[in-house]
All heavy atoms as a GROMACS GRO file, in nm:
protein
  648
    1MET      N    1  15.515  11.375  13.301
    1MET     CA    2  15.641  11.373  13.368
    1MET      C    3  15.651  11.248  13.455
    1MET      O    4  15.757  11.187  13.458
    1MET     CB    5  15.658  11.499  13.451
    1MET     CG    6  15.651  11.631  13.372
    1MET     SD    7  15.767  11.648  13.239
    1MET     CE    8  15.918  11.659  13.328
    2ASP      N    9  15.543  11.214  13.522
    2ASP     CA   10  15.545  11.097  13.608
    2ASP      C   11  15.577  10.970  13.528
    2ASP      O   12  15.655  10.887  13.573
    2ASP     CB   13  15.411  11.079  13.679
    2ASP     CG   14  15.387  11.183  13.787
    2ASP    OD1   15  15.486  11.241  13.836
    2ASP    OD2   16  15.271  11.207  13.822
    3ARG      N   17  15.517  10.958  13.410
    3ARG     CA   18  15.540  10.838  13.328
    3ARG      C   19  15.685  10.826  13.286
    3ARG      O   20  15.733  10.717  13.260
    3ARG     CB   21  15.450  10.839  13.205
    3ARG     CG   22  15.306  10.808  13.239
    3ARG     CD   23  15.226  10.800  13.115
    3ARG     NE   24  15.211  10.937  13.066
    3ARG     CZ   25  15.122  10.976  12.978
    3ARG    NH1   26  15.042  10.889  12.923
    3ARG    NH2   27  15.114  11.101  12.941
    4GLN      N   28  15.755  10.936  13.279
    4GLN     CA   29  15.896  10.936  13.239
    4GLN      C   30  15.988  10.925  13.361
    4GLN      O   31  16.110  10.924  13.346
    4GLN     CB   32  15.928  11.062  13.160
    4GLN     CG   33  15.853  11.074  13.030
    4GLN     CD   34  15.888  10.960  12.935
    4GLN    OE1   35  16.002  10.922  12.920
    4GLN    NE2   36  15.787  10.905  12.871
    5GLY      N   37  15.931  10.922  13.480
    5GLY     CA   38  16.011  10.914  13.602
    5GLY      C   39  16.081  11.045  13.635
    5GLY      O   40  16.185  11.046  13.700
    6LEU      N   41  16.023  11.156  13.590
    6LEU     CA   42  16.082  11.288  13.612
    6LEU      C   43  16.006  11.362  13.722
    6LEU      O   44  15.886  11.345  13.738
    6LEU     CB   45  16.079  11.370  13.483
    6LEU     CG   46  16.156  11.311  13.365
    6LEU    CD1   47  16.129  11.391  13.240
    6LEU    CD2   48  16.304  11.305  13.396
    7THR      N   49  16.077  11.443  13.796
    7THR     CA   50  16.019  11.526  13.900
    7THR      C   51  16.032  11.672  13.859
    7THR      O   52  16.141  11.716  13.822
    7THR     CB   53  16.093  11.505  14.034
    7THR    OG1   54  16.085  11.367  14.069
    7THR    CG2   55  16.034  11.591  14.144
    8VAL      N   56  15.923  11.745  13.864
    8VAL     CA   57  15.926  11.888  13.833
    8VAL      C   58  15.983  11.960  13.954
    8VAL      O   59  15.927  11.952  14.063
    8VAL     CB   60  15.786  11.942  13.798
    8VAL    CG1   61  15.791  12.092  13.776
    8VAL    CG2   62  15.731  11.871  13.676
    9ARG      N   63  16.095  12.028  13.934
    9ARG     CA   64  16.159  12.100  14.044
    9ARG      C   65  16.137  12.250  14.036
    9ARG      O   66  16.138  12.318  14.137
    9ARG     CB   67  16.309  12.071  14.044
    9ARG     CG   68  16.336  11.926  14.073
    9ARG     CD   69  16.482  11.901  14.087
    9ARG     NE   70  16.500  11.760  14.116
    9ARG     CZ   71  16.616  11.703  14.121
    9ARG    NH1   72  16.725  11.772  14.099
    9ARG    NH2   73  16.626  11.576  14.148
   10LYS      N   74  16.119  12.299  13.916
   10LYS     CA   75  16.098  12.442  13.898
   10LYS      C   76  16.023  12.463  13.767
   10LYS      O   77  16.042  12.389  13.672
   10LYS     CB   78  16.231  12.517  13.895
   10LYS     CG   79  16.214  12.666  13.890
   10LYS     CD   80  16.342  12.738  13.921
   10LYS     CE   81  16.314  12.887  13.922
   10LYS     NZ   82  16.428  12.964  13.965
   11VAL      N   83  15.939  12.566  13.764
   11VAL     CA   84  15.863  12.598  13.644
   11VAL      C   85  15.899  12.741  13.603
   11VAL      O   86  15.894  12.833  13.684
   11VAL     CB   87  15.711  12.588  13.668
   11VAL    CG1   88  15.634  12.634  13.545
   11VAL    CG2   89  15.673  12.445  13.706
   12TRP      N   90  15.938  12.756  13.478
   12TRP     CA   91  15.963  12.888  13.421
   12TRP      C   92  15.849  12.911  13.323
   12TRP      O   93  15.834  12.837  13.225
   12TRP     CB   94  16.095  12.892  13.345
   12TRP     CG   95  16.216  12.884  13.431
   12TRP    CD1   96  16.283  12.989  13.488
   12TRP    CD2   97  16.289  12.767  13.468
   12TRP    NE1   98  16.393  12.942  13.557
   12TRP    CE2   99  16.397  12.807  13.547
   12TRP    CE3  100  16.272  12.630  13.442
   12TRP    CZ2  101  16.489  12.717  13.601
   12TRP    CZ3  102  16.362  12.540  13.494
   12TRP    CH2  103  16.469  12.584  13.574
   13LEU      N  104  15.769  13.011  13.345
   13LEU     CA  105  15.655  13.041  13.259
   13LEU      C  106  15.677  13.176  13.196
   13LEU      O  107  15.679  13.279  13.265
   13LEU     CB  108  15.525  13.038  13.339
   13LEU     CG  109  15.398  13.070  13.262
   13LEU    CD1  110  15.376  12.967  13.151
   13LEU    CD2  111  15.279  13.070  13.357
   14GLU      N  112  15.695  13.176  13.066
   14GLU     CA  113  15.719  13.300  12.991
   14GLU      C  114  15.585  13.354  12.945
   14GLU      O  115  15.511  13.288  12.875
   14GLU     CB  116  15.808  13.269  12.870
   14GLU     CG  117  15.866  13.390  12.805
   14GLU     CD  118  15.986  13.444  12.883
   14GLU    OE1  119  16.084  13.372  12.899
   14GLU    OE2  120  15.978  13.559  12.926
   15ARG      N  121  15.555  13.475  12.984
   15ARG     CA  122  15.428  13.538  12.945
   15ARG      C  123  15.448  13.640  12.833
   15ARG      O  124  15.352  13.691  12.780
   15ARG     CB  125  15.364  13.605  13.065
   15ARG     CG  126  15.324  13.504  13.170
   15ARG     CD  127  15.218  13.560  13.260
   15ARG     NE  128  15.187  13.470  13.368
   15ARG     CZ  129  15.092  13.376  13.362
   15ARG    NH1  130  15.022  13.361  13.253
   15ARG    NH2  131  15.069  13.299  13.466
   16ARG      N  132  15.572  13.668  12.800
   16ARG     CA  133  15.600  13.764  12.692
   16ARG      C  134  15.588  13.694  12.558
   16ARG      O  135  15.626  13.580  12.543
   16ARG     CB  136  15.741  13.818  12.706
   16ARG     CG  137  15.759  13.897  12.834
   16ARG     CD  138  15.892  13.960  12.838
   16ARG     NE  139  15.893  14.066  12.737
   16ARG     CZ  140  15.997  14.138  12.708
   16ARG    NH1  141  16.111  14.118  12.768
   16ARG    NH2  142  15.990  14.232  12.618
   17SER      N  143  15.540  13.765  12.461
   17SER     CA  144  15.534  13.712  12.325
   17SER      C  145  15.675  13.700  12.270
   17SER      O  146  15.757  13.790  12.284
   17SER     CB  147  15.453  13.806  12.235
   17SER     OG  148  15.464  13.763  12.101
   18ALA      N  149  15.701  13.588  12.208
   18ALA     CA  150  15.833  13.567  12.148
   18ALA      C  151  15.822  13.567  11.996
   18ALA      O  152  15.899  13.504  11.927
   18ALA     CB  153  15.891  13.435  12.197
   19SER      N  154  15.724  13.638  11.946
   19SER     CA  155  15.703  13.638  11.801
   19SER      C  156  15.809  13.717  11.726
   19SER      O  157  15.824  13.702  11.606
   19SER     CB  158  15.563  13.693  11.769
   19SER     OG  159  15.553  13.827  11.814
   20LYS      N  160  15.882  13.800  11.796
   20LYS     CA  161  15.990  13.878  11.734
   20LYS      C  162  16.125  13.827  11.785
   20LYS      O  163  16.140  13.794  11.902
   20LYS     CB  164  15.975  14.026  11.771
   20LYS     CG  165  15.841  14.085  11.739
   20LYS     CD  166  15.836  14.131  11.596
   20LYS     CE  167  15.713  14.210  11.565
   20LYS     NZ  168  15.594  14.138  11.540
   21GLN      N  169  16.222  13.825  11.696
   21GLN     CA  170  16.353  13.772  11.733
   21GLN      C  171  16.423  13.856  11.838
   21GLN      O  172  16.503  13.804  11.916
   21GLN     CB  173  16.441  13.760  11.610
   21GLN     CG  174  16.399  13.650  11.516
   21GLN     CD  175  16.494  13.636  11.399
   21GLN    OE1  176  16.586  13.713  11.383
   21GLN    NE2  177  16.469  13.537  11.316
   22HIS      N  178  16.396  13.984  11.844
   22HIS     CA  179  16.467  14.072  11.937
   22HIS      C  180  16.413  14.070  12.080
   22HIS      O  181  16.472  14.127  12.170
   22HIS     CB  182  16.466  14.215  11.885
   22HIS     CG  183  16.330  14.278  11.890
   22HIS    ND1  184  16.235  14.256  11.792
   22HIS    CD2  185  16.271  14.357  11.983
   22HIS    CE1  186  16.125  14.322  11.824
   22HIS    NE2  187  16.144  14.383  11.939
   23VAL      N  188  16.300  14.003  12.103
   23VAL     CA  189  16.240  14.000  12.236
   23VAL      C  190  16.327  13.915  12.329
   23VAL      O  191  16.362  13.802  12.298
   23VAL     CB  192  16.096  13.942  12.232
   23VAL    CG1  193  16.042  13.920  12.372
   23VAL    CG2  194  16.005  14.034  12.153
   24ARG      N  195  16.366  13.972  12.441
   24ARG     CA  196  16.447  13.900  12.540
   24ARG      C  197  16.356  13.816  12.627
   24ARG      O  198  16.266  13.868  12.692
   24ARG     CB  199  16.524  14.001  12.627
   24ARG     CG  200  16.593  13.939  12.743
   24ARG     CD  201  16.743  13.938  12.725
   24ARG     NE  202  16.810  13.902  12.850
   24ARG     CZ  203  16.856  13.780  12.875
   24ARG    NH1  204  16.842  13.685  12.786
   24ARG    NH2  205  16.916  13.754  12.989
   25ARG      N  206  16.378  13.688  12.627
   25ARG     CA  207  16.296  13.595  12.705
   25ARG      C  208  16.372  13.558  12.832
   25ARG      O  209  16.450  13.464  12.833
   25ARG     CB  210  16.261  13.474  12.620
   25ARG     CG  211  16.174  13.517  12.500
   25ARG     CD  212  16.135  13.403  12.412
   25ARG     NE  213  16.056  13.307  12.485
   25ARG     CZ  214  16.043  13.179  12.446
   25ARG    NH1  215  16.104  13.136  12.338
   25ARG    NH2  216  15.972  13.095  12.517
   26GLU      N  217  16.346  13.632  12.936
   26GLU     CA  218  16.421  13.615  13.060
   26GLU      C  219  16.398  13.480  13.126
   26GLU      O  220  16.489  13.423  13.186
   26GLU     CB  221  16.390  13.730  13.156
   26GLU     CG  222  16.440  13.863  13.102
   26GLU     CD  223  16.402  13.981  13.187
   26GLU    OE1  224  16.361  13.959  13.303
   26GLU    OE2  225  16.414  14.093  13.138
   27LYS      N  226  16.278  13.428  13.118
   27LYS     CA  227  16.249  13.297  13.179
   27LYS      C  228  16.324  13.187  13.104
   27LYS      O  229  16.377  13.096  13.167
   27LYS     CB  230  16.099  13.268  13.180
   27LYS     CG  231  16.018  13.369  13.255
   27LYS     CD  232  16.051  13.371  13.402
   27LYS     CE  233  15.961  13.470  13.473
   27LYS     NZ  234  15.980  13.471  13.614
   28LEU      N  235  16.328  13.196  12.972
   28LEU     CA  236  16.405  13.098  12.894
   28LEU      C  237  16.553  13.107  12.932
   28LEU      O  238  16.619  13.005  12.951
   28LEU     CB  239  16.387  13.121  12.744
   28LEU     CG  240  16.475  13.033  12.654
   28LEU    CD1  241  16.449  12.885  12.676
   28LEU    CD2  242  16.454  13.072  12.508
   29ALA      N  243  16.603  13.228  12.946
   29ALA     CA  244  16.743  13.246  12.985
   29ALA      C  245  16.769  13.182  13.122
   29ALA      O  246  16.872  13.118  13.143
   29ALA     CB  247  16.779  13.394  12.987
   30GLY      N  248  16.676  13.196  13.214
   30GLY     CA  249  16.690  13.135  13.346
   30GLY      C  250  16.689  12.983  13.340
   30GLY      O  251  16.767  12.916  13.408
   31ALA      N  252  16.601  12.929  13.257
   31ALA     CA  253  16.594  12.784  13.242
   31ALA      C  254  16.721  12.730  13.178
   31ALA      O  255  16.776  12.628  13.223
   31ALA     CB  256  16.472  12.747  13.157
   32MET      N  257  16.771  12.800  13.079
   32MET     CA  258  16.894  12.758  13.013
   32MET      C  259  17.012  12.767  13.109
   32MET      O  260  17.098  12.680  13.112
   32MET     CB  261  16.920  12.842  12.889
   32MET     CG  262  16.819  12.820  12.778
   32MET     SD  263  16.822  12.652  12.715
   32MET     CE  264  16.980  12.651  12.634
   33ALA      N  265  17.015  12.870  13.191
   33ALA     CA  266  17.122  12.885  13.290
   33ALA      C  267  17.120  12.769  13.390
   33ALA      O  268  17.225  12.721  13.431
   33ALA     CB  269  17.110  13.018  13.362
   34ALA      N  270  17.001  12.724  13.427
   34ALA     CA  271  16.990  12.612  13.521
   34ALA      C  272  17.052  12.485  13.460
   34ALA      O  273  17.117  12.408  13.530
   34ALA     CB  274  16.844  12.587  13.557
   35VAL      N  275  17.035  12.467  13.330
   35VAL     CA  276  17.098  12.353  13.262
   35VAL      C  277  17.248  12.373  13.256
   35VAL      O  278  17.327  12.284  13.290
   35VAL     CB  279  17.040  12.333  13.120
   35VAL    CG1  280  17.117  12.224  13.046
   35VAL    CG2  281  16.892  12.298  13.125
   36MET      N  282  17.291  12.489  13.212
   36MET     CA  283  17.433  12.517  13.194
   36MET      C  284  17.510  12.511  13.326
   36MET      O  285  17.626  12.470  13.329
   36MET     CB  286  17.455  12.654  13.128
   36MET     CG  287  17.391  12.668  12.992
   36MET     SD  288  17.436  12.536  12.881
   36MET     CE  289  17.297  12.535  12.772
   37ASP      N  290  17.444  12.549  13.437
   37ASP     CA  291  17.507  12.546  13.568
   37ASP      C  292  17.501  12.409  13.635
   37ASP      O  293  17.552  12.391  13.745
   37ASP     CB  294  17.442  12.650  13.661
   37ASP     CG  295  17.467  12.792  13.616
   37ASP    OD1  296  17.559  12.815  13.534
   37ASP    OD2  297  17.392  12.882  13.661
   38GLY      N  298  17.433  12.314  13.570
   38GLY     CA  299  17.423  12.179  13.625
   38GLY      C  300  17.316  12.163  13.731
   38GLY      O  301  17.307  12.060  13.796
   39GLU      N  302  17.233  12.266  13.749
   39GLU     CA  303  17.124  12.260  13.847
   39GLU      C  304  17.021  12.155  13.806
   39GLU      O  305  16.964  12.087  13.892
   39GLU     CB  306  17.059  12.398  13.858
   39GLU     CG  307  16.946  12.406  13.955
   39GLU     CD  308  16.879  12.542  13.956
   39GLU    OE1  309  16.942  12.642  13.917
   39GLU    OE2  310  16.760  12.548  13.994
   40ILE      N  311  16.995  12.146  13.676
   40ILE     CA  312  16.900  12.047  13.624
   40ILE      C  313  16.964  11.974  13.506
   40ILE      O  314  17.054  12.026  13.441
   40ILE     CB  315  16.766  12.111  13.580
   40ILE    CG1  316  16.788  12.214  13.467
   40ILE    CG2  317  16.694  12.174  13.698
   40ILE    CD1  318  16.659  12.266  13.408
   41LYS      N  319  16.917  11.853  13.480
   41LYS     CA  320  16.968  11.773  13.369
   41LYS      C  321  16.865  11.755  13.259
   41LYS      O  322  16.898  11.713  13.149
   41LYS     CB  323  17.012  11.634  13.417
   41LYS     CG  324  17.139  11.638  13.497
   41LYS     CD  325  17.256  11.671  13.407
   41LYS     CE  326  17.388  11.658  13.478
   41LYS     NZ  327  17.497  11.699  13.393
   42THR      N  328  16.739  11.784  13.288
   42THR     CA  329  16.633  11.772  13.189
   42THR      C  330  16.550  11.899  13.191
   42THR      O  331  16.504  11.943  13.298
   42THR     CB  332  16.541  11.652  13.220
   42THR    OG1  333  16.619  11.533  13.221
   42THR    CG2  334  16.431  11.639  13.116
   43LEU      N  335  16.533  11.958  13.074
   43LEU     CA  336  16.446  12.074  13.059
   43LEU      C  337  16.328  12.030  12.975
   43LEU      O  338  16.343  11.997  12.857
   43LEU     CB  339  16.521  12.190  12.991
   43LEU     CG  340  16.440  12.317  12.969
   43LEU    CD1  341  16.389  12.373  13.102
   43LEU    CD2  342  16.524  12.421  12.896
   44ALA      N  343  16.213  12.023  13.039
   44ALA     CA  344  16.091  11.984  12.968
   44ALA      C  345  16.026  12.110  12.912
   44ALA      O  346  16.021  12.213  12.979
   44ALA     CB  347  15.995  11.913  13.064
   45VAL      N  348  15.978  12.101  12.791
   45VAL     CA  349  15.912  12.215  12.727
   45VAL      C  350  15.772  12.175  12.684
   45VAL      O  351  15.747  12.061  12.646
   45VAL     CB  352  15.993  12.269  12.607
   45VAL    CG1  353  16.125  12.325  12.652
   45VAL    CG2  354  16.013  12.163  12.501
   46TRP      N  355  15.681  12.271  12.694
   46TRP     CA  356  15.542  12.244  12.657
   46TRP      C  357  15.531  12.217  12.508
   46TRP      O  358  15.469  12.122  12.466
   46TRP     CB  359  15.456  12.364  12.697
   46TRP     CG  360  15.311  12.343  12.671
   46TRP    CD1  361  15.239  12.393  12.567
   46TRP    CD2  362  15.221  12.267  12.749
   46TRP    NE1  363  15.109  12.352  12.575
   46TRP    CE2  364  15.094  12.273  12.688
   46TRP    CE3  365  15.234  12.192  12.866
   46TRP    CZ2  366  14.983  12.209  12.740
   46TRP    CZ3  367  15.122  12.129  12.917
   46TRP    CH2  368  14.999  12.138  12.853
   47LYS      N  369  15.594  12.301  12.427
   47LYS     CA  370  15.592  12.285  12.282
   47LYS      C  371  15.731  12.318  12.229
   47LYS      O  372  15.779  12.430  12.244
   47LYS     CB  373  15.491  12.379  12.217
   47LYS     CG  374  15.347  12.341  12.239
   47LYS     CD  375  15.258  12.439  12.168
   47LYS     CE  376  15.161  12.364  12.080
   47LYS     NZ  377  15.077  12.454  12.003
   48ALA      N  378  15.795  12.220  12.169
   48ALA     CA  379  15.932  12.240  12.121
   48ALA      C  380  15.940  12.349  12.015
   48ALA      O  381  16.040  12.420  12.006
   48ALA     CB  382  15.988  12.109  12.067
   49ASP      N  383  15.834  12.365  11.935
   49ASP     CA  384  15.840  12.468  11.831
   49ASP      C  385  15.828  12.609  11.887
   49ASP      O  386  15.847  12.706  11.817
   49ASP     CB  387  15.733  12.443  11.724
   49ASP     CG  388  15.591  12.456  11.775
   49ASP    OD1  389  15.569  12.450  11.898
   49ASP    OD2  390  15.500  12.468  11.691
   50ARG      N  391  15.802  12.621  12.016
   50ARG     CA  392  15.796  12.752  12.082
   50ARG      C  393  15.920  12.778  12.168
   50ARG      O  394  15.931  12.880  12.233
   50ARG     CB  395  15.672  12.761  12.172
   50ARG     CG  396  15.542  12.743  12.098
   50ARG     CD  397  15.509  12.870  12.025
   50ARG     NE  398  15.375  12.862  11.971
   50ARG     CZ  399  15.347  12.880  11.843
   50ARG    NH1  400  15.442  12.904  11.758
   50ARG    NH2  401  15.225  12.873  11.800
   51PHE      N  402  16.011  12.684  12.169
   51PHE     CA  403  16.129  12.692  12.256
   51PHE      C  404  16.213  12.816  12.227
   51PHE      O  405  16.246  12.891  12.316
   51PHE     CB  406  16.211  12.564  12.241
   51PHE     CG  407  16.339  12.565  12.317
   51PHE    CD1  408  16.337  12.564  12.456
   51PHE    CD2  409  16.460  12.566  12.253
   51PHE    CE1  410  16.455  12.564  12.528
   51PHE    CE2  411  16.578  12.566  12.324
   51PHE     CZ  412  16.576  12.564  12.461
   52ASP      N  413  16.247  12.837  12.102
   52ASP     CA  414  16.332  12.952  12.067
   52ASP      C  415  16.293  13.001  11.929
   52ASP      O  416  16.298  12.926  11.833
   52ASP     CB  417  16.479  12.910  12.069
   52ASP     CG  418  16.572  13.030  12.068
   52ASP    OD1  419  16.545  13.126  11.994
   52ASP    OD2  420  16.672  13.026  12.142
   53ARG      N  421  16.255  13.127  11.920
   53ARG     CA  422  16.209  13.185  11.794
   53ARG      C  423  16.321  13.238  11.706
   53ARG      O  424  16.298  13.293  11.601
   53ARG     CB  425  16.108  13.297  11.820
   53ARG     CG  426  15.980  13.247  11.879
   53ARG     CD  427  15.926  13.141  11.792
   53ARG     NE  428  15.784  13.155  11.778
   53ARG     CZ  429  15.710  13.074  11.707
   53ARG    NH1  430  15.764  12.975  11.643
   53ARG    NH2  431  15.582  13.091  11.698
   54ARG      N  432  16.447  13.221  11.750
   54ARG     CA  433  16.559  13.268  11.668
   54ARG      C  434  16.594  13.171  11.558
   54ARG      O  435  16.678  13.198  11.475
   54ARG     CB  436  16.681  13.295  11.756
   54ARG     CG  437  16.659  13.412  11.851
   54ARG     CD  438  16.772  13.427  11.946
   54ARG     NE  439  16.772  13.310  12.035
   54ARG     CZ  440  16.868  13.281  12.121
   54ARG    NH1  441  16.973  13.358  12.131
   54ARG    NH2  442  16.859  13.176  12.199
   55GLY      N  443  16.527  13.056  11.556
   55GLY     CA  444  16.548  12.961  11.447
   55GLY      C  445  16.621  12.836  11.489
   55GLY      O  446  16.664  12.819  11.603
   56MET      N  447  16.634  12.746  11.395
   56MET     CA  448  16.693  12.616  11.420
   56MET      C  449  16.839  12.626  11.463
   56MET      O  450  16.887  12.542  11.538
   56MET     CB  451  16.680  12.526  11.297
   56MET     CG  452  16.538  12.478  11.272
   56MET     SD  453  16.466  12.395  11.416
   56MET     CE  454  16.569  12.249  11.424
   57ALA      N  455  16.912  12.725  11.415
   57ALA     CA  456  17.052  12.739  11.454
   57ALA      C  457  17.063  12.758  11.606
   57ALA      O  458  17.149  12.698  11.671
   57ALA     CB  459  17.118  12.854  11.380
   58ALA      N  460  16.977  12.841  11.662
   58ALA     CA  461  16.979  12.865  11.807
   58ALA      C  462  16.941  12.738  11.883
   58ALA      O  463  17.002  12.706  11.986
   58ALA     CB  464  16.884  12.978  11.843
   59ILE      N  465  16.844  12.666  11.833
   59ILE     CA  466  16.803  12.541  11.898
   59ILE      C  467  16.916  12.438  11.887
   59ILE      O  468  16.948  12.370  11.984
   59ILE     CB  469  16.672  12.488  11.837
   59ILE    CG1  470  16.558  12.584  11.869
   59ILE    CG2  471  16.642  12.348  11.890
   59ILE    CD1  472  16.430  12.556  11.796
   60GLY      N  473  16.980  12.431  11.770
   60GLY     CA  474  17.092  12.339  11.752
   60GLY      C  475  17.206  12.370  11.846
   60GLY      O  476  17.266  12.280  11.906
   61THR      N  477  17.237  12.498  11.863
   61THR     CA  478  17.342  12.539  11.956
   61THR      C  479  17.306  12.498  12.099
   61THR      O  480  17.390  12.447  12.172
   61THR     CB  481  17.365  12.691  11.948
   61THR    OG1  482  17.404  12.724  11.815
   61THR    CG2  483  17.470  12.738  12.046
   62ALA      N  484  17.182  12.521  12.136
   62ALA     CA  485  17.136  12.482  12.270
   62ALA      C  486  17.149  12.331  12.289
   62ALA      O  487  17.197  12.284  12.392
   62ALA     CB  488  16.993  12.528  12.293
   63LEU      N  489  17.107  12.254  12.189
   63LEU     CA  490  17.114  12.108  12.200
   63LEU      C  491  17.259  12.060  12.207
   63LEU      O  492  17.288  11.964  12.279
   63LEU     CB  493  17.040  12.042  12.084
   63LEU     CG  494  16.888  12.059  12.086
   63LEU    CD1  495  16.826  11.998  11.962
   63LEU    CD2  496  16.828  11.999  12.212
   64ASP      N  497  17.349  12.126  12.136
   64ASP     CA  498  17.492  12.092  12.145
   64ASP      C  499  17.542  12.113  12.288
   64ASP      O  500  17.615  12.030  12.342
   64ASP     CB  501  17.575  12.176  12.049
   64ASP     CG  502  17.558  12.135  11.904
   64ASP    OD1  503  17.507  12.023  11.878
   64ASP    OD2  504  17.597  12.216  11.816
   65GLU      N  505  17.501  12.225  12.349
   65GLU     CA  506  17.541  12.253  12.488
   65GLU      C  507  17.480  12.151  12.584
   65GLU      O  508  17.546  12.106  12.678
   65GLU     CB  509  17.501  12.394  12.528
   65GLU     CG  510  17.587  12.502  12.467
   65GLU     CD  511  17.734  12.490  12.509
   65GLU    OE1  512  17.762  12.461  12.628
   65GLU    OE2  513  17.819  12.510  12.422
   66PHE      N  514  17.356  12.114  12.560
   66PHE     CA  515  17.291  12.013  12.644
   66PHE      C  516  17.370  11.883  12.635
   66PHE      O  517  17.395  11.817  12.735
   66PHE     CB  518  17.147  11.989  12.597
   66PHE     CG  519  17.047  12.087  12.651
   66PHE    CD1  520  17.070  12.224  12.649
   66PHE    CD2  521  16.928  12.043  12.702
   66PHE    CE1  522  16.977  12.313  12.697
   66PHE    CE2  523  16.833  12.131  12.751
   66PHE     CZ  524  16.858  12.266  12.749
   67ASP      N  525  17.407  11.846  12.514
   67ASP     CA  526  17.482  11.721  12.493
   67ASP      C  527  17.614  11.725  12.569
   67ASP      O  528  17.652  11.627  12.635
   67ASP     CB  529  17.504  11.699  12.344
   67ASP     CG  530  17.559  11.563  12.314
   67ASP    OD1  531  17.504  11.463  12.366
   67ASP    OD2  532  17.659  11.554  12.239
   68ARG      N  533  17.686  11.835  12.561
   68ARG     CA  534  17.813  11.848  12.632
   68ARG      C  535  17.796  11.834  12.784
   68ARG      O  536  17.885  11.788  12.853
   68ARG     CB  537  17.879  11.982  12.601
   68ARG     CG  538  17.958  11.982  12.472
   68ARG     CD  539  18.044  12.106  12.460
   68ARG     NE  540  17.976  12.221  12.405
   68ARG     CZ  541  17.944  12.237  12.276
   68ARG    NH1  542  17.972  12.142  12.189
   68ARG    NH2  543  17.883  12.345  12.235
   69ARG      N  544  17.681  11.874  12.833
   69ARG     CA  545  17.655  11.870  12.977
   69ARG      C  546  17.575  11.745  13.018
   69ARG      O  547  17.529  11.735  13.130
   69ARG     CB  548  17.581  11.996  13.020
   69ARG     CG  549  17.669  12.119  13.018
   69ARG     CD  550  17.592  12.246  13.027
   69ARG     NE  551  17.675  12.361  13.053
   69ARG     CZ  552  17.757  12.418  12.966
   69ARG    NH1  553  17.770  12.367  12.846
   69ARG    NH2  554  17.828  12.523  12.999
   70GLN      N  555  17.558  11.654  12.924
   70GLN     CA  556  17.480  11.531  12.944
   70GLN      C  557  17.340  11.563  12.996
   70GLN      O  558  17.289  11.500  13.088
   70GLN     CB  559  17.554  11.435  13.037
   70GLN     CG  560  17.685  11.391  12.980
   70GLN     CD  561  17.758  11.295  13.070
   70GLN    OE1  562  17.726  11.278  13.188
   70GLN    NE2  563  17.859  11.229  13.015
   71ALA      N  564  17.280  11.666  12.938
   71ALA     CA  565  17.145  11.708  12.972
   71ALA      C  566  17.056  11.681  12.850
   71ALA      O  567  17.105  11.646  12.743
   71ALA     CB  568  17.143  11.856  13.009
   72ARG      N  569  16.926  11.701  12.867
   72ARG     CA  570  16.837  11.679  12.753
   72ARG      C  571  16.720  11.777  12.754
   72ARG      O  572  16.679  11.827  12.859
   72ARG     CB  573  16.784  11.536  12.751
   72ARG     CG  574  16.693  11.504  12.868
   72ARG     CD  575  16.647  11.361  12.864
   72ARG     NE  576  16.569  11.331  12.982
   72ARG     CZ  577  16.476  11.240  12.986
   72ARG    NH1  578  16.451  11.166  12.881
   72ARG    NH2  579  16.408  11.219  13.096
   73LEU      N  580  16.670  11.800  12.636
   73LEU     CA  581  16.549  11.879  12.616
   73LEU      C  582  16.438  11.779  12.595
   73LEU      O  583  16.447  11.692  12.508
   73LEU     CB  584  16.564  11.970  12.493
   73LEU     CG  585  16.448  12.062  12.462
   73LEU    CD1  586  16.436  12.168  12.571
   73LEU    CD2  587  16.469  12.128  12.328
   74PHE      N  588  16.335  11.788  12.675
   74PHE     CA  589  16.228  11.689  12.673
   74PHE      C  590  16.098  11.756  12.632
   74PHE      O  591  16.037  11.828  12.712
   74PHE     CB  592  16.214  11.627  12.813
   74PHE     CG  593  16.110  11.520  12.823
   74PHE    CD1  594  16.137  11.392  12.778
   74PHE    CD2  595  15.986  11.548  12.877
   74PHE    CE1  596  16.040  11.293  12.789
   74PHE    CE2  597  15.889  11.450  12.887
   74PHE     CZ  598  15.917  11.322  12.843
   75PRO      N  599  16.054  11.736  12.507
   75PRO     CA  600  15.925  11.795  12.466
   75PRO      C  601  15.809  11.715  12.523
   75PRO      O  602  15.820  11.594  12.542
   75PRO     CB  603  15.929  11.786  12.313
   75PRO     CG  604  16.022  11.675  12.284
   75PRO     CD  605  16.122  11.668  12.399
   76ARG      N  606  15.703  11.782  12.552
   76ARG     CA  607  15.583  11.716  12.603
   76ARG      C  608  15.536  11.615  12.498
   76ARG      O  609  15.522  11.648  12.381
   76ARG     CB  610  15.474  11.821  12.627
   76ARG     CG  611  15.348  11.763  12.682
   76ARG     CD  612  15.252  11.875  12.718
   76ARG     NE  613  15.122  11.820  12.735
   76ARG     CZ  614  15.013  11.863  12.670
   76ARG    NH1  615  15.021  11.964  12.589
   76ARG    NH2  616  14.897  11.806  12.692
   77PRO      N  617  15.514  11.489  12.538
   77PRO     CA  618  15.469  11.388  12.442
   77PRO      C  619  15.343  11.431  12.369
   77PRO      O  620  15.253  11.490  12.428
   77PRO     CB  621  15.442  11.265  12.530
   77PRO     CG  622  15.528  11.286  12.650
   77PRO     CD  623  15.530  11.436  12.672
   78GLY      N  624  15.340  11.404  12.242
   78GLY     CA  625  15.223  11.437  12.161
   78GLY      C  626  15.228  11.577  12.101
   78GLY      O  627  15.139  11.617  12.030
   79HIS      N  628  15.333  11.653  12.131
   79HIS     CA  629  15.349  11.788  12.078
   79HIS      C  630  15.483  11.798  12.010
   79HIS      O  631  15.576  11.727  12.041
   79HIS     CB  632  15.340  11.892  12.191
   79HIS     CG  633  15.202  11.907  12.243
   79HIS    ND1  634  15.148  11.815  12.332
   79HIS    CD2  635  15.106  11.996  12.219
   79HIS    CE1  636  15.025  11.851  12.359
   79HIS    NE2  637  14.998  11.962  12.293
   80ARG      N  638  15.493  11.895  11.918
   80ARG     CA  639  15.619  11.916  11.846
   80ARG      C  640  15.719  11.986  11.933
   80ARG      O  641  15.693  12.055  12.024
   80ARG     CB  642  15.596  12.000  11.721
   80ARG     CG  643  15.510  11.928  11.623
   80ARG     CD  644  15.501  12.005  11.495
   80ARG     NE  645  15.417  12.121  11.520
   80ARG     CZ  646  15.420  12.230  11.447
   80ARG    NH1  647  15.500  12.241  11.348
   80ARG    NH2  648  15.341  12.331  11.473
   0.00000   0.00000   0.00000
């Protein structure tokens, strides 16, 4: 984060398994709300392939919303 000039302001750590599509990920919902409300402009994720288990359509929708809000999803360098 330092190399990118970013400051960590809040950490959302999801401990629930997201292996099933029906599992409600409350921490992810909170992080997304922070972006949608304009509280943050960059959401860094540890592994992009773990971001949302509902599939690429859900990720695409999220990225469209990020774009509309001039925000970005930032995957940890060296990880998918």
